[in-house]
N, C-alpha and C positions, 0 to 999 in steps of 0.2 A: 133909146135901146126902152124896153118894157121889160120888167122880172115880175114872174109869179110863182109861188112855191106848188108845185106835183107831185100827192103823196109828202109821210110824212121824210122820206131823204133826199129831197128830188127834188133841185129846183129847175126853173125855166127862164129865157133870157131870151131876145129879140134883139137883134143887133142886123141895121141899116147900115151899106157901106154905101160909100161913092165914084168906087176906083180900087183896081187891082193893091195901091199901095196902101188903101185903108185897107182892104181885108186880109193884107198882110201884117199892117199893125196890130188888128185887132187879132189876128195868131198869136203875133206879140206875147199881147197882153193874155188868154186864155191858158197858154205857154205856162207862163210863170205861177199860174195859182194848180199844175197839175201835181196829183199825185208821183212820187215816183218809186218801186215802177206802178205804172199806169197805161193805159188806153185811150184813147182817141178813137168812134168810128163815126167817117166820114158818110153822106150821101149828101147825092146832087148829079143832076142831069149833064152828059159829058157837055165839057166846056165852062160849069157851071163857077169853076174855081177855086177845087178840093186842092189843087196843087199849091196852088198861091198862097191858101190861107195853110199850109202845110209848110212853105217855105218863112209865113211868117211864126209858124212855132218852134221850126227847128233855130230861130234867131233869139227865140224867149227862151229856147231851153240851150243856149250858150255858144250854137258852133258856129264857129268862128269865119265859115264862108256859107251865108245860107241859098248865096246866090247855084253853088253848086245840087241844091236840091232842084231832083228832074220828076215824074211820073218811072216810076218802075212798072210800066206795060208791058214789059217784054221780060225785064229780069225776073218781078213779081215783089224784089224784096232789096229794098235800097237803107243801108246801114252806114249813120250818120253819129258823128261824137260829139258830143255838147257837154253837160253839165256829167251828164250819162248817156247811156247808147240811145241811141232814136230808129228806129225799125219803122221804117215807111213802105208798105205794103199797100200794092194794086189789086186788087181779085176779077177786074172789068174782066181778063179771059179765063178767070175760070169755070171748068163746066161742070165740078157739083164738091159732094163732099171730099170725095177721093183726090182730085188735084188739090181741095185746101187741106187736107196732111201733106200731101205731099211736100209742099214746101216749107214743113219744118216749124209751120206757126205754134204751137203748141212747143216748141222749143225757148222759144221767151213770150211770148203774150203774157203779161200780167207777171211775170220770174225778174223781169229786169229791166229798166230803162224805160222808155214810153216809145208806145207800138200804134205807131196812125195810121188805122185802115182804112184807106179807097175802096167806093162799091162795099162798105158791110153791110147791106142788105144781102149779099149773097154769105154771111157767114153762116152754118147751119150750129150757131148757138148763139147763147145771150151773153154777154158780160153784165151786169147789174152795175158795178161801180167804174164802166166806164163814162166816159163825158161821149153826149151823141152828139152832132153837132149835122143838122140838113139845113146844106143852098141853095136857093131859091134864085132864079136869074130874074129882076125888077127891072130888063129892060138896061141898053146902053151898059155899062162899068157898074152898076149901081145892082150889086146882091145882097139880099135879106138872109143871114145868119139867123137857126134856131139852134137854139145851146140845149140842152138837158144836162145836166151834171151833177153830182152828186152834191151835198148842204157844204157838208166841208171837205174841200178840196188842199188845203195849204201842202204845198208841201214841204217833203221833208229831205234836201238837198245833200245834208253833209258827208253824209259817208260815199256821196259821187265825185264830192270835190276832190282835184287831180285824177281824176278820172281818166 
């Protein structure tokens, strides 16, 4: 793992994982430092491990059975419950900004819970306070995660306890 500062309010971390299970464990650790409300923007090729990482983040956010996490490619948004609502969004099939607004993303993004967006490069706007993760396939089951996050990400989740 390598860490570096990127600008005044961002930090960059590069993490190598060697298995899907390790990718999930990294997702769990990342989730524990996310602010609530918050957003995670995922990028990576088809099959890179975005949903695997999301499964780990769901565990880190207190989801009772993270094995229920699946790619919302056809439903576009799956909602899970942990210590806060977890919105799992997949933009792969969207064709433009009109489609983006038809799923109601602006109703929950940055307002409650944590929103995890797969194929975030299809967003027509930026989220400067979001954690961004690029997943690179390094061959076999290895992945390189390029994580760009706000410098101060300690979550305050007291208001979500018991939700």
